[in-house]
C-alpha positions in Angstrom: 25.9 -35.7 -18.5 28.2 -37.0 -21.2 27.5 -37.0 -24.9 25.1 -39.8 -25.6 23.3 -41.5 -28.4 19.5 -41.4 -27.9 16.5 -42.1 -30.1 14.7 -38.9 -31.1 11.6 -39.1 -33.4 12.6 -42.6 -34.4 16.2 -41.6 -35.3 19.4 -42.2 -33.3 21.1 -38.9 -32.5 24.3 -38.1 -30.7 23.1 -35.5 -28.2 26.1 -33.5 -27.0 26.4 -32.4 -23.4 26.3 -28.6 -23.2 29.2 -28.7 -20.8 31.4 -30.8 -23.0 34.6 -29.8 -24.8 34.2 -26.7 -27.0 34.1 -27.1 -30.7 36.7 -24.6 -31.8 38.0 -26.0 -35.0 37.8 -28.7 -37.7 39.5 -31.3 -35.6 36.9 -30.9 -32.9 34.2 -31.4 -35.5 36.0 -34.6 -36.7 36.1 -35.8 -33.1 32.3 -35.5 -32.9 31.9 -37.2 -36.3 34.1 -40.0 -35.1 32.0 -40.3 -31.9 28.9 -40.7 -33.9 30.3 -42.9 -36.6 28.6 -46.2 -36.9 26.0 -45.3 -34.2 24.1 -42.4 -35.9 24.3 -39.9 -38.7 22.9 -37.0 -36.7 24.8 -34.9 -34.1 22.9 -32.4 -31.9 25.4 -29.8 -30.8 24.4 -27.2 -28.3 25.2 -23.6 -29.2 27.1 -23.4 -25.9 29.7 -25.8 -27.2 30.6 -23.7 -30.2 33.5 -21.3 -30.0 32.1 -17.8 -30.3 34.2 -17.3 -33.4 31.9 -19.7 -35.2 29.4 -16.9 -35.5 31.8 -14.5 -37.2 31.5 -15.8 -40.7 34.4 -13.7 -42.1 37.0 -15.9 -40.2 35.8 -19.1 -42.0 35.5 -21.2 -38.9 31.8 -22.0 -39.4 32.5 -23.0 -43.0 35.3 -25.3 -42.0 33.3 -27.0 -39.2 30.1 -27.4 -41.3 32.1 -28.7 -44.3 33.5 -31.6 -42.2 29.9 -32.7 -41.4 28.9 -32.4 -45.0 32.0 -34.3 -46.2 31.3 -37.2 -43.9 27.6 -37.2 -44.5 26.8 -36.6 -40.8 23.9 -34.3 -40.2 24.5 -31.5 -37.8 21.9 -29.8 -35.7 23.1 -26.7 -33.8 20.7 -26.5 -30.9 19.9 -23.4 -29.0 19.2 -19.7 -29.3 21.4 -17.9 -31.8 19.2 -14.7 -32.0 21.9 -12.5 -30.4 24.4 -13.5 -33.1 21.8 -13.2 -35.9 20.9 -9.7 -34.7 24.4 -8.5 -35.5 25.0 -10.3 -38.8 22.8 -10.4 -41.9 25.2 -12.9 -43.4 24.8 -15.3 -40.5 21.0 -14.9 -40.7 21.1 -15.8 -44.4 23.4 -18.8 -43.7 21.0 -20.1 -41.2 18.0 -19.7 -43.5 19.8 -21.5 -46.3 21.0 -24.3 -44.0 17.6 -24.9 -42.6 16.2 -25.3 -46.1 18.5 -28.3 -46.6 18.9 -31.7 -45.1 22.4 -31.6 -43.8 22.9 -28.7 -41.3 20.1 -27.2 -39.2 19.9 -24.5 -36.6 17.0 -25.4 -34.2 15.8 -23.7 -31.0 15.6 -26.9 -28.9 15.5 -30.7 -29.2 11.7 -30.6 -29.7 12.4 -28.6 -32.9 15.0 -31.1 -34.0 12.4 -33.9 -33.5 10.1 -32.0 -35.8 12.8 -31.8 -38.4 13.6 -35.5 -38.1 10.0 -36.6 -38.8 
């Protein structure tokens, strides 16, 4: 399956293939933003596509990637189980809680949870 734009809860979403290219830096984020541009303003990115360094906040990778989505006003939904990462980092837990309070970056368990956020 390739990345594809589908309608979810009445909103067009770029749903990324879990087996696609890893998102390991800001340029990878920009590539996804570019793929969504003009078609949708929501990208559903599986946790499996994120470089494991994303979950170590001290290296700044998560901030760089998330900031690209914010700058280009494209909503990002990180889809999948992040509980193993959260269990080892209170800072990551806090980031996820704060992100989920907003409208730009969400961490959701699955696409059904994303649908609920979109309605």
